[in-house]
VOPAGU-2260 file (C-alpha; in pm, 1 decimal, decimal comma):
REM VOPAGU-2260
SITE   aa  ch    i         X         Y         Z
SITE  MET   A    0   -1349,3     330,9   -1853,1
SITE  GLY   A    1   -1144,9      45,2   -1717,9
SITE  THR   A    2   -1253,7    -302,8   -1640,8
SITE  CYS   A    3   -1123,9    -563,4   -1404,0
SITE  PRO   A    4    -775,9    -625,6   -1536,1
SITE  HIS   A    5    -799,9    -977,8   -1676,8
SITE  PRO   A    6   -1061,4   -1152,0   -1888,7
SITE  LEU   A    7   -1182,2   -1435,7   -1670,1
SITE  PRO   A    8   -1123,8   -1791,5   -1789,9
SITE  ALA   A    9   -1376,2   -2069,7   -1789,9
SITE  HIS   A   10   -1466,7   -2240,5   -1461,0
SITE  ARG   A   11   -1167,5   -2402,4   -1288,1
SITE  SER   A   12   -1093,3   -2556,9    -954,4
SITE  MET   A   13   -1128,4   -2353,9    -633,8
SITE  MET   A   14    -760,1   -2411,6    -559,7
SITE  ASP   A   15    -620,7   -2245,0    -871,5
SITE  PRO   A   16    -908,6   -2084,7   -1058,9
SITE  LEU   A   17    -708,7   -1812,1   -1227,6
SITE  ASP   A   18    -394,6   -2011,1   -1299,0
SITE  HIS   A   19    -130,3   -1748,7   -1383,4
SITE  THR   A   20    -351,9   -1441,8   -1391,8
SITE  LEU   A   21    -307,4   -1366,5   -1022,0
SITE  THR   A   22      51,4   -1462,4    -955,1
SITE  SER   A   23     111,6   -1152,4    -745,0
SITE  PRO   A   24    -119,1    -926,2    -548,9
SITE  ARG   A   25    -254,9    -599,0    -685,6
SITE  THR   A   26       7,9    -527,6    -947,4
SITE  ASP   A   27    -208,2    -497,7   -1255,4
SITE  LEU   A   28    -530,4    -334,6   -1148,8
SITE  PRO   A   29    -623,1       3,4   -1292,1
SITE  ALA   A   30    -359,3     254,5   -1188,8
SITE  PRO   A   31    -448,2     555,8    -975,7
SITE  ASP   A   32    -584,2     821,8   -1206,0
SITE  VAL   A   33    -655,2    1188,3   -1189,8
SITE  ALA   A   34    -945,7    1255,8    -955,7
SITE  LEU   A   35   -1252,7    1342,1   -1160,5
SITE  ARG   A   36   -1445,5    1580,5    -941,6
SITE  PRO   A   37   -1810,9    1641,8   -1033,0
SITE  ALA   A   38   -1887,6    1999,0   -1123,4
SITE  HIS   A   39   -2215,8    2013,3    -932,6
SITE  LEU   A   40   -2281,8    1756,7    -661,0
SITE  ALA   A   41   -2611,1    1781,6    -478,2
SITE  LEU   A   42   -2579,8    1695,0    -112,3
SITE  PRO   A   43   -2812,2    1418,8      14,6
SITE  SER   A   44   -3114,2    1544,5     205,9
SITE  PRO   A   45   -3424,3    1385,3     358,5
SITE  GLY   A   46   -3614,4    1470,0      40,1
SITE  LEU   A   47   -3384,0    1268,3    -187,4
SITE  SER   A   48   -3468,9     916,5    -297,3
SITE  ALA   A   49   -3240,3     621,5    -226,6
SITE  ARG   A   50   -3138,6     628,0    -593,7
SITE  GLN   A   51   -3036,0     993,3    -568,0
SITE  VAL   A   52   -2833,9     922,3    -254,4
SITE  ASP   A   53   -2658,3     633,2    -433,1
SITE  ASP   A   54   -2581,8     863,2    -726,6
SITE  ALA   A   55   -2434,7    1125,3    -492,0
SITE  VAL   A   56   -2219,2     861,0    -323,3
SITE  ARG   A   57   -2109,4     728,2    -662,0
SITE  HIS   A   58   -2005,4    1074,4    -782,7
SITE  GLN   A   59   -1802,4    1132,9    -466,5
SITE  LEU   A   60   -1628,5     799,2    -507,9
SITE  VAL   A   61   -1528,7     896,7    -861,3
SITE  ALA   A   62   -1336,2    1180,5    -697,9
SITE  ASP   A   63   -1200,6     960,2    -418,0
SITE  ILE   A   64   -1095,6     636,7    -592,2
SITE  GLY   A   65   -1116,1     723,2    -961,9
SITE  ALA   A   66   -1359,8     629,9   -1236,3
SITE  GLN   A   67   -1158,3     326,1   -1346,4
SITE  ARG   A   68   -1173,8     154,5   -1008,1
SITE  LEU   A   69   -1543,3     229,8    -970,7
SITE  GLU   A   70   -1617,3      90,9   -1316,6
SITE  ALA   A   71   -1412,1    -221,4   -1240,8
SITE  LEU   A   72   -1617,6    -281,5    -926,2
SITE  SER   A   73   -1948,4    -228,4   -1105,6
SITE  ARG   A   74   -1855,0    -484,4   -1371,8
SITE  SER   A   75   -1729,2    -741,6   -1120,9
SITE  LEU   A   76   -2002,9    -731,5    -855,4
SITE  ASP   A   77   -2372,8    -802,8    -850,7
SITE  ARG   A   78   -2609,0    -513,0    -780,5
SITE  THR   A   79   -2655,7    -583,5    -409,6
SITE  THR   A   80   -2285,7    -620,4    -332,4
SITE  PHE   A   81   -2194,9    -319,5    -545,6
SITE  GLY   A   82   -2448,7    -101,5    -366,6
SITE  VAL   A   83   -2311,5    -198,7     -26,7
SITE  VAL   A   84   -1952,7    -145,8    -146,6
SITE  LEU   A   85   -2042,6     210,0    -254,8
SITE  HIS   A   86   -2152,9     306,6      95,4
SITE  TRP   A   87   -1878,5     101,9     264,0
SITE  LEU   A   88   -1604,7     284,6      75,3
SITE  SER   A   89   -1765,4     624,5     137,7
SITE  SER   A   90   -1793,9     563,9     513,7
SITE  TYR   A   91   -1593,8     794,5     739,9
SITE  GLN   A   92   -1437,5     481,9     890,5
SITE  ARG   A   93   -1233,0     478,5     569,9
SITE  ARG   A   94   -1113,3     838,7     568,8
SITE  SER   A   95    -782,0     776,5     391,7
SITE  LEU   A   96    -804,4     790,4      13,0
SITE  ASP   A   97    -523,7     537,4      -8,7
SITE  THR   A   98    -722,5     295,7     209,8
SITE  LYS   A   99   -1031,4     340,6      -7,4
SITE  ARG   A  100    -836,4     278,4    -325,7
SITE  GLY   A  101    -661,8     -24,1    -180,9
SITE  TYR   A  102    -988,3    -176,1     -55,8
SITE  ALA   A  103   -1151,0    -120,0    -395,7
SITE  GLU   A  104    -867,8    -305,4    -568,8
SITE  ASP   A  105    -872,3    -585,9    -312,8
SITE  VAL   A  106   -1246,8    -644,3    -348,6
SITE  CYS   A  107   -1216,5    -644,1    -727,4
SITE  ARG   A  108    -945,0    -910,8    -712,0
SITE  ILE   A  109   -1147,2   -1123,6    -468,9
SITE  ALA   A  110   -1448,2   -1093,7    -700,8
SITE  GLU   A  111   -1234,5   -1210,3    -994,2
SITE  TRP   A  112   -1119,3   -1515,1    -803,1
SITE  PHE   A  113   -1472,3   -1595,8    -681,8
SITE  SER   A  114   -1622,2   -1574,1   -1031,7
SITE  ALA   A  115   -1347,9   -1786,8   -1184,0
SITE  ALA   A  116   -1377,4   -2044,0    -905,5
SITE  THR   A  117   -1757,0   -2070,3    -902,3
SITE  GLY   A  118   -1865,3   -1958,4   -1248,0
SITE  ARG   A  119   -2095,3   -1697,5   -1088,4
SITE  ARG   A  120   -2070,7   -1368,9   -1277,7
SITE  PRO   A  121   -2110,6   -1102,6   -1162,8
SITE  ALA   A  122   -1978,8   -1201,3    -822,5
SITE  ASP   A  123   -2250,8   -1207,2    -555,5
SITE  LEU   A  124   -2001,2   -1191,2    -271,1
SITE  LEU   A  125   -2248,0   -1108,9       7,2
SITE  ASN   A  126   -2471,6   -1402,7     -83,7
SITE  GLY   A  127   -2215,0   -1651,8    -208,9
SITE  VAL   A  128   -1903,9   -1625,8       9,2
SITE  THR   A  129   -1904,7   -1869,9     300,7
SITE  PHE   A  130   -1651,5   -1983,7     559,4
SITE  ASP   A  131   -1551,8   -2267,5     324,3
SITE  THR   A  132   -1513,5   -2022,7      34,9
SITE  VAL   A  133   -1272,3   -1813,4     238,6
SITE  THR   A  134   -1084,5   -2130,7     337,1
SITE  ALA   A  135   -1046,3   -2216,5     -33,5
SITE  TRP   A  136    -923,1   -1863,1    -106,7
SITE  SER   A  137    -669,3   -1889,5     177,4
SITE  LEU   A  138    -533,0   -2213,1      32,0
SITE  TYR   A  139    -512,9   -2048,8    -309,0
SITE  ALA   A  140    -326,2   -1747,2    -169,3
SITE  LYS   A  141     -85,8   -1977,7      13,1
SITE  SER   A  142     -23,1   -2175,8    -305,8
SITE  LYS   A  143      81,3   -1850,3    -473,9
SITE  GLY   A  144     329,9   -1772,7    -198,0
SITE  TRP   A  145     165,4   -1445,6     -97,9
SITE  SER   A  146     303,4   -1297,3     221,4
SITE  ALA   A  147     114,7   -1315,8     550,1
SITE  ARG   A  148      69,3    -938,9     542,5
SITE  THR   A  149     -84,1    -948,5     193,3
SITE  GLN   A  150    -324,0   -1229,8     283,9
SITE  ARG   A  151    -436,4   -1050,7     599,1
SITE  ARG   A  152    -495,5    -728,6     404,5
SITE  TYR   A  153    -733,0    -901,6     161,1
SITE  LEU   A  154    -913,7   -1084,6     439,6
SITE  SER   A  155    -946,2    -767,9     648,6
SITE  ALA   A  156   -1108,2    -589,4     354,3
SITE  LEU   A  157   -1358,0    -872,9     302,3
SITE  SER   A  158   -1434,0    -895,2     674,0
SITE  SER   A  159   -1490,4    -519,3     698,0
SITE  LEU   A  160   -1730,4    -530,2     401,9
SITE  PHE   A  161   -1943,2    -802,6     564,3
SITE  ASP   A  162   -1948,1    -621,6     899,1
SITE  HIS   A  163   -2067,3    -305,8     722,7
SITE  ALA   A  164   -2337,6    -494,1     530,5
SITE  ARG   A  165   -2470,1    -641,4     854,5
SITE  SER   A  166   -2448,2    -336,0    1081,0
SITE  ALA   A  167   -2520,3     -46,6     845,8
SITE  HIS   A  168   -2747,7    -211,0     587,3
SITE  ARG   A  169   -2911,4    -463,8     821,1
SITE  LEU   A  170   -2853,5    -745,0     572,9
SITE  ALA   A  171   -2892,9   -1098,6     704,9
SITE  VAL   A  172   -2534,6   -1200,9     635,7
SITE  GLU   A  173   -2273,3   -1363,9     856,1
SITE  ASN   A  174   -1908,6   -1261,1     838,5
SITE  PRO   A  175   -1737,4   -1564,1     680,8
SITE  VAL   A  176   -1384,6   -1447,1     770,3
SITE  HIS   A  177   -1217,5   -1586,3    1079,8
SITE  LEU   A  178    -868,8   -1436,9    1084,7
SITE  ALA   A  179    -734,1   -1687,0    1339,2
SITE  THR   A  180    -828,6   -1967,8    1099,7
SITE  HIS   A  181    -784,3   -1810,8     758,5
SITE  ALA   A  182    -487,4   -1573,8     799,4
SITE  PRO   A  183    -127,5   -1661,9     886,1
SITE  PRO   A  184      29,1   -1449,3    1163,4
SITE  ILE   A  185     244,9   -1159,2    1052,9
SITE  GLY   A  186     610,9   -1258,9    1029,3
SITE  THR   A  187     544,5   -1626,0     956,5
SITE  SER   A  188     638,3   -1809,9     639,7
SITE  THR   A  189     366,1   -1885,4     386,5
SITE  ASN   A  190     578,0   -2058,3     122,3
SITE  GLY   A  191     824,0   -2278,0     311,8
SITE  ARG   A  192    1093,2   -2010,8     305,8
SITE  PRO   A  193    1190,4   -1775,2     588,4
SITE  PRO   A  194     984,5   -1455,8     595,8
SITE  GLY   A  195    1178,4   -1168,9     443,9
SITE  ALA   A  196    1266,9    -842,2     612,4
SITE  THR   A  197    1269,4    -504,3     443,4
SITE  ARG   A  198    1608,7    -431,4     295,2
SITE  VAL   A  199    1801,0    -147,9     458,6
SITE  LEU   A  200    2071,6      30,6     260,2
SITE  GLU   A  201    2399,7     151,6     398,6
SITE  LEU   A  202    2449,4     527,8     382,5
SITE  PRO   A  203    2714,7     506,4     103,2
SITE  GLU   A  204    2453,0     320,5    -104,0
SITE  VAL   A  205    2201,1     597,6     -33,0
SITE  ALA   A  206    2457,0     856,9    -141,9
SITE  ALA   A  207    2509,2     661,1    -464,9
SITE  LEU   A  208    2133,6     666,2    -526,7
SITE  ALA   A  209    2121,7    1042,3    -475,1
SITE  ALA   A  210    2411,9    1087,2    -715,4
SITE  ALA   A  211    2231,0     873,4    -974,9
SITE  CYS   A  212    1937,6    1116,8    -993,8
SITE  SER   A  213    1949,4    1282,2   -1336,1
SITE  ASP   A  214    1637,0    1500,8   -1354,1
SITE  HIS   A  215    1418,6    1710,1   -1125,9
SITE  GLU   A  216    1155,7    1439,6   -1079,5
SITE  GLU   A  217    1410,4    1179,6    -968,8
SITE  HIS   A  218    1565,5    1425,8    -723,2
SITE  LEU   A  219    1221,3    1516,2    -587,3
SITE  VAL   A  220    1117,2    1150,8    -548,6
SITE  PHE   A  221    1440,4    1075,7    -362,2
SITE  GLU   A  222    1389,2    1371,7    -127,7
SITE  LEU   A  223    1028,9    1277,4     -48,7
SITE  LEU   A  224    1101,8     909,6      12,6
SITE  PHE   A  225    1429,7     935,0     203,1
SITE  THR   A  226    1471,3    1284,2     345,2
SITE  GLN   A  227    1101,6    1317,2     432,9
SITE  GLY   A  228    1044,8     943,7     493,4
SITE  LEU   A  229     704,6     942,1     322,3
SITE  ARG   A  230     521,2     626,5     218,2
SITE  GLU   A  231     494,1     563,6    -155,1
SITE  SER   A  232     114,5     604,7    -131,4
SITE  GLU   A  233     161,7     942,0      39,2
SITE  VAL   A  234     401,3    1059,1    -231,2
SITE  VAL   A  235     176,6     975,6    -525,8
SITE  SER   A  236    -126,3    1128,8    -348,5
SITE  LEU   A  237      36,7    1471,1    -310,4
SITE  ASP   A  238    -142,1    1761,0    -478,1
SITE  ILE   A  239      -3,9    2103,4    -561,9
SITE  ASP   A  240    -283,5    2249,0    -349,0
SITE  ASN   A  241    -114,0    2082,3     -48,6
SITE  LEU   A  242     175,9    2331,3     -74,6
SITE  ASP   A  243     179,6    2629,7     160,0
SITE  ARG   A  244     405,9    2884,3      -8,6
SITE  ALA   A  245     356,4    3141,6     263,9
SITE  HIS   A  246     666,5    2978,8     411,1
SITE  VAL   A  247    1013,9    2964,9     258,8
SITE  PRO   A  248    1094,1    2685,8     187,4
SITE  PRO   A  249     729,2    2580,9     137,9
SITE  VAL   A  250     542,3    2360,4     384,4
SITE  LEU   A  251     377,5    2046,7     250,1
SITE  SER   A  252      55,8    1899,4     395,5
SITE  VAL   A  253      60,8    1518,9     379,6
SITE  ALA   A  254    -239,5    1288,2     425,8
SITE  ARG   A  255    -120,7     997,3     639,7
SITE  LYS   A  256    -285,3     667,0     724,6
SITE  GLY   A  257    -620,2     699,6     895,9
SITE  GLY   A  258    -690,4    1035,7     732,5
SITE  ARG   A  259    -456,3    1228,8     965,1
SITE  TRP   A  260    -279,7    1528,5     812,8
SITE  VAL   A  261      72,1    1642,7     899,4
SITE  ARG   A  262     275,8    1940,3     781,3
SITE  ARG   A  263     632,9    1898,9     660,1
SITE  ARG   A  264     878,0    2175,6     577,3
SITE  LEU   A  265    1070,1    2093,3     260,7
SITE  GLY   A  266    1445,0    2136,4     253,8
SITE  ASP   A  267    1610,7    2384,3      19,7
SITE  THR   A  268    1716,8    2108,2    -221,8
SITE  ALA   A  269    1370,1    1954,3    -237,4
SITE  ALA   A  270    1206,5    2297,0    -284,1
SITE  ARG   A  271    1442,3    2384,0    -569,2
SITE  HIS   A  272    1373,3    2060,0    -756,8
SITE  LEU   A  273    1000,0    2089,3    -684,6
SITE  ASP   A  274     976,1    2435,5    -841,7
SITE  ALA   A  275    1177,7    2327,8   -1144,0
SITE  TYR   A  276     970,6    2012,3   -1186,4
SITE  LEU   A  277     631,8    2187,2   -1157,7
SITE  ASP   A  278     745,4    2445,4   -1413,7
SITE  GLY   A  279     458,0    2680,0   -1340,4
SITE  ARG   A  280     181,7    2421,8   -1283,7
SITE  LEU   A  281     -54,6    2558,4   -1018,9
SITE  THR   A  282    -302,2    2273,9    -965,9
SITE  GLY   A  283    -338,4    1897,9    -995,7
SITE  PRO   A  284    -111,7    1616,3    -876,8
SITE  VAL   A  285     248,5    1693,6    -787,6
SITE  LEU   A  286     388,7    1390,2    -970,5
SITE  VAL   A  287     250,2    1325,8   -1319,1
SITE  HIS   A  288     342,9    1089,8   -1599,7
SITE  PRO   A  289     530,4    1294,6   -1863,6
SITE  GLU   A  290     338,6    1139,6   -2155,5
SITE  THR   A  291     -17,2    1109,5   -2022,8
SITE  GLY   A  292     -22,2    1394,2   -1771,3
SITE  LEU   A  293    -200,8    1162,1   -1526,9
SITE  ARG   A  294    -108,7    1117,2   -1162,8
SITE  ARG   A  295     186,4     888,5   -1103,9
SITE  ASP   A  296      97,1     559,0    -936,0
SITE  ARG   A  297     293,5     348,6    -688,9
SITE  HIS   A  298     411,1     104,8    -956,2
SITE  GLN   A  299     566,9     388,1   -1156,1
SITE  LEU   A  300     734,9     507,7    -835,4
SITE  ILE   A  301     883,1     159,2    -789,7
SITE  SER   A  302    1016,1     175,4   -1145,5
SITE  ILE   A  303    1190,5     504,8   -1064,0
SITE  THR   A  304    1368,9     368,3    -753,9
SITE  ARG   A  305    1473,0      52,0    -937,9
SITE  ARG   A  306    1609,9     259,7   -1224,2
SITE  LEU   A  307    1810,8     472,3    -980,3
SITE  ALA   A  308    1945,8     156,8    -815,2
SITE  ARG   A  309    2061,3      22,5   -1152,3
SITE  HIS   A  310    2233,6     349,6   -1238,9
SITE  ALA   A  311    2395,5     355,5    -893,8
SITE  ARG   A  312    2515,0      -3,4    -953,2
SITE  LEU   A  313    2359,4    -131,7    -631,4
SITE  ARG   A  314    2326,7    -505,6    -584,9
SITE  GLU   A  315    1985,2    -653,6    -662,0
SITE  PRO   A  316    1839,2    -326,1    -791,2
SITE  ARG   A  317    1492,0    -480,9    -836,2
SITE  LYS   A  318    1465,9    -503,0    -458,2
SITE  VAL   A  319    1528,7    -130,9    -410,3
SITE  THR   A  320    1170,3     -11,0    -373,5
SITE  PRO   A  321    1033,2     315,5    -230,4
SITE  HIS   A  322     974,0     135,9      99,3
SITE  VAL   A  323    1345,0      46,5     114,7
SITE  LEU   A  324    1434,4     417,6     113,0
SITE  ARG   A  325    1181,5     490,5     387,3
SITE  ALA   A  326    1298,8     194,1     598,5
SITE  THR   A  327    1659,6     304,5     550,6
SITE  ALA   A  328    1577,2     656,3     669,8
SITE  ILE   A  329    1398,7     527,1     981,3
SITE  THR   A  330    1686,5     290,6    1063,4
SITE  ALA   A  331    1948,8     561,1    1007,6
SITE  LEU   A  332    1773,1     796,4    1249,9
SITE  LEU   A  333    1757,9     526,5    1518,4
SITE  ASP   A  334    2123,7     436,4    1453,9
SITE  LYS   A  335    2207,6     801,3    1525,5
SITE  GLY   A  336    2035,5     775,3    1863,6
SITE  LYS   A  337    1732,6     988,1    1781,2
SITE  PRO   A  338    1451,0     936,3    2037,1
SITE  LEU   A  339    1221,3     650,5    1942,1
SITE  GLN   A  340     906,6     857,3    2005,0
SITE  GLU   A  341    1026,0    1135,3    1772,8
SITE  VAL   A  342    1113,4     890,5    1494,5
SITE  GLN   A  343     777,9     715,5    1541,6
SITE  GLU   A  344     592,0    1044,3    1494,8
SITE  TRP   A  345     809,8    1137,4    1196,8
SITE  ALA   A  346     740,4     801,4    1031,1
SITE  GLY   A  347     367,7     818,4    1104,8
SITE  HIS   A  348     356,7     485,6    1290,1
SITE  ALA   A  349      65,2     421,5    1524,1
SITE  HIS   A  350     280,6     200,6    1748,5
SITE  ALA   A  351     640,4     241,1    1862,9
SITE  SER   A  352     694,1    -134,4    1816,0
SITE  THR   A  353     656,2     -84,6    1439,0
SITE  THR   A  354     926,2     181,9    1436,1
SITE  ARG   A  355    1159,3     -18,5    1660,2
SITE  GLY   A  356    1106,4    -326,2    1442,5
SITE  TYR   A  357    1292,3    -166,6    1149,4
SITE  TRP   A  358    1605,7    -123,8    1359,8
SITE  GLU   A  359    1578,2    -456,9    1539,5
SITE  ARG   A  360    1538,5    -662,1    1221,1
SITE  ARG   A  361    1849,5    -503,3    1071,9
SITE  ASN   A  362    2059,3    -530,0    1386,4
SITE  SER   A  363    1942,6    -866,9    1519,4
SITE  VAL   A  364    2174,0   -1053,4    1280,6
SITE  GLN   A  365    2479,2    -855,2    1395,8
SITE  ARG   A  366    2374,6    -887,7    1760,7
SITE  ASP   A  367    2323,6   -1263,3    1738,0
SITE  ALA   A  368    2652,6   -1306,2    1553,6
SITE  ALA   A  369    2833,7   -1114,2    1828,8
SITE  LEU   A  370    2676,1   -1333,2    2098,5
SITE  SER   A  371    2771,3   -1650,4    1912,6
SITE  ALA   A  372    3125,2   -1517,9    1867,3
SITE  THR   A  373    3147,5   -1462,6    2243,8
SITE  LEU   A  374    3054,4   -1823,5    2307,8
SITE  THR   A  375    3305,1   -1943,0    2047,6
SITE  ALA   A  376    3584,1   -1738,4    2209,3
SITE  ASP   A  377    3494,0   -1862,4    2558,2
SITE  LEU   A  378    3492,9   -2221,9    2434,3
SITE  ALA   A  379    3832,2   -2177,7    2269,1
SITE  GLU   A  380    3971,9   -2030,9    2593,0
SITE  ALA   A  381    3837,1   -2322,2    2798,2
SITE  ALA   A  382    3979,7   -2572,4    2548,4
SITE  ALA   A  383    4322,0   -2405,3    2571,1
SITE  GLU   A  384    4317,7   -2423,0    2951,9
SITE  LEU   A  385    4219,2   -2789,9    2935,5
SITE  ALA   A  386    4512,8   -2868,0    2707,1
SITE  GLU   A  387    4767,6   -2712,0    2945,1
């Protein structure tokens, strides 16, 4: 069983309680593991005690988020908070497994910070976190240079937990999170530097990446991220049971954000590498670590894309992440004039503005440069006429 990833130091200041143990968000928590599904799970019924219901919820969460994450939460949180977190994560409002796993990791990291800052272990978040506590956490996150999106994700998880405790469990708690006060707006700088935009590769660079693939897994990862435009979380969550081989090539069912499922027909190249990579495996995760046999996690996927970028001799290979391939695919489709609504649906975006943003961020620099060049040319023409 795993624990929260770092041993917690002695009590420190609220501003920097963990010093260097939390220099970046969610990179060293327990990795996604193979789902451990209980052999016999009794469904809750009116005749079951509250303890039996909690046990049933706990067993289901082992299947949903993994035993390591659940154990990390149980070690980090006091009994009351842990009990509420169990039911919060199992709620149908959090249908996506990726959302559940992300929220579990976020709460564990917040609990680590709270315990290190206050000396209260285990972390009694529902009783101990106040508006001022969240303010202190926001200052800490800003001091670490975390992006606005990352800060808002943590705060949204904490806010959702408090809302659930109050509405579903009737606990006398007030939501201490006020996003307008505690969270920077998306797209703003949190560290004094301009906010970054997702890198978009040129198509020759993408071709170099494809050529750098040297085994079936690398080819398959490239196809899923670029040709299918899947999110890294969607790729690592794929199971062999999601394949419908009644079709040739097979059709893949993908769980998207919000628990929505879509069906994608694989191309001939992807299907060929998939069959060779599975090598007769009929169940379990699609992507597995070759040494442990456990499900690949998003950090291992990042390592694969960075390795391909190095072999392809791309500039700044560390910045070539799975999301870069997806963003490049979306931008390339819009560059080709594909309808925005079709690309939005293909990408799985809830709002067209998200899809359009990929293209606009890449092209705004060229557009603004062209406008400035027009003004420069007009000024030069006027100066020439004045000199005559």
